[in-house]
C-alpha positions in Angstrom: 211.9 -5.1 32.3 210.9 -2.4 29.8 209.6 0.2 32.4 212.8 0.2 34.4 214.9 0.6 31.5 212.7 3.1 30.0 212.0 4.9 33.4 215.5 4.9 33.8 216.6 6.5 30.6 213.3 9.2 31.0 215.3 10.4 34.5 218.5 11.1 33.2 217.0 12.3 30.1 214.5 14.5 32.8 217.6 15.8 35.1 219.4 16.9 31.9 216.7 19.2 30.3 216.2 20.5 34.0 220.2 21.1 33.9 220.4 19.3 36.9 224.1 19.0 38.1 224.4 15.1 39.2 221.8 12.0 39.1 222.4 9.7 42.1 221.2 6.3 40.8 220.5 3.6 42.9 221.1 0.3 41.6 222.0 -3.3 42.4 224.7 -5.8 43.1 222.7 -7.9 40.4 224.0 -5.3 37.5 227.7 -6.6 38.4 227.7 -9.8 40.5 226.1 -12.1 37.7 229.0 -13.3 36.1 230.3 -17.2 35.9 233.6 -16.3 34.3 234.8 -14.4 37.2 236.4 -15.3 40.2 235.3 -14.9 43.6 238.6 -13.2 44.4 238.4 -10.3 42.0 237.3 -7.2 43.5 234.3 -5.9 41.5 234.6 -2.3 40.4 233.0 0.0 37.7 234.7 -2.5 34.9 232.8 -5.2 36.3 229.1 -5.9 34.6 226.8 -8.9 34.7 226.7 -11.5 32.0 223.8 -10.6 30.1 223.7 -13.9 28.4 224.0 -15.8 31.5 221.3 -14.2 32.8 219.0 -15.0 30.4 219.8 -18.1 30.1 219.4 -18.7 33.8 216.2 -16.6 33.6 217.5 -14.3 36.1 215.6 -11.0 34.6 216.0 -8.9 37.6 219.7 -9.1 37.4 219.3 -8.8 33.1 217.2 -5.6 33.4 219.0 -3.9 36.0 222.2 -4.5 34.3 220.5 -3.2 30.7 218.8 -0.2 32.7 222.4 0.9 34.5 224.1 0.3 31.1 221.7 2.4 29.5 221.6 5.1 32.5 225.6 5.5 31.8 224.9 6.0 27.9 222.1 8.6 28.1 223.9 10.4 31.1 227.5 10.3 28.7 225.3 11.4 25.8 223.7 14.4 27.8 226.4 15.6 30.2 224.7 14.5 33.1 226.9 13.6 36.0 226.0 10.0 37.0 226.7 8.5 40.5 225.8 4.9 40.9 225.3 3.2 44.1 225.0 -0.9 44.2 223.8 -2.2 47.2 224.8 -6.1 48.1 221.3 -5.7 50.6 218.8 -3.5 51.8 217.7 -4.0 55.2 215.5 -2.3 57.4 211.1 -2.3 57.6 209.6 -3.4 54.2 207.8 -0.8 52.0 206.2 -3.5 50.3 204.1 -7.0 50.9 206.3 -9.2 49.1 209.6 -10.7 49.8 211.9 -9.1 47.7 215.3 -10.0 46.4 217.5 -8.8 50.0 214.8 -10.2 52.2 215.0 -13.7 50.2 219.1 -13.5 50.4 218.6 -12.8 54.5 215.8 -15.8 54.9 218.5 -18.1 53.1 221.4 -17.2 55.5 219.4 -17.8 58.3 218.0 -21.0 57.2 218.5 -23.0 60.4 219.2 -26.5 58.4 221.8 -25.2 56.0 223.0 -22.1 57.2 225.0 -20.0 54.5 228.4 -18.6 55.5 228.3 -15.2 53.9 230.6 -12.4 54.5 229.0 -9.3 54.8 230.5 -5.5 54.9 228.1 -2.8 56.1 230.7 -0.5 55.8 234.6 0.4 55.9 235.7 2.0 58.8 237.1 5.0 57.0 233.2 6.0 55.8 232.6 6.7 59.5 233.7 10.7 58.9 231.7 10.9 55.4 229.0 12.4 56.4 226.5 9.2 56.0 224.6 8.3 58.8 225.7 4.8 59.4 223.0 2.4 61.4 224.3 -0.8 63.2 223.8 -4.0 61.3 222.2 -5.6 64.3 219.6 -2.6 64.5 218.5 -2.8 60.4 218.3 -6.7 60.9 216.3 -6.5 63.9 213.7 -3.9 62.0 213.9 -6.3 59.2 212.9 -9.2 60.9 210.3 -7.3 62.8 208.7 -5.9 59.5 208.7 -9.5 58.1 206.8 -10.6 61.4 204.5 -7.9 61.2 203.6 -8.7 57.2 203.3 -12.4 58.5 206.2 -13.6 56.5 208.1 -14.8 59.7 206.2 -16.5 62.6 206.6 -14.6 66.1 207.6 -17.1 68.4 205.5 -16.0 71.5 207.6 -17.6 74.1 210.8 -15.5 73.2 209.4 -12.5 72.0 209.3 -10.0 74.8 212.6 -11.1 76.3 214.0 -10.5 72.5 212.5 -7.3 72.5 213.9 -6.0 76.0 217.4 -7.4 75.1 217.7 -5.7 71.7 215.8 -2.5 72.6 218.2 -2.1 76.2 221.3 -2.8 73.8 220.4 -0.4 71.4 219.7 2.5 73.9 222.8 1.7 76.0 224.9 2.7 72.6 223.2 5.7 71.5 
């Protein structure tokens, strides 16, 4: 946890020394989500933080560390005059960069449990984001790439009898939209 917190502070301080105008920090939904006292109907915004005591009590060190790191980033940015922008993705999908399962992939695997499927609302983007200049990839494509990566790393099995037809179906539907 200490390397993440100190590393974040060091980046903001280095940006200030180098006279960088703006820093975009990719944080995590874990910095705002872990609050058992917040109603699930509340829209989470920049005033919301995970409850650090709750994170400690539940031994959720990932959310604890990410929350402390982001709070420190905001403090350092304010003190050093750095314009800080924070992105808090809910889930990150696509090919894995690491050989192990991370929090996003664990969430996807839990949602895809055939015996106890989870009902989860996922919003990949808002319609007004279309003209923002951001490249928005279809959720279907991102999930496909994530599953392929999990299969290549041996985390998910490759179903032998369906593999070719699924690949052909997906690729043809993707190509027809491009």
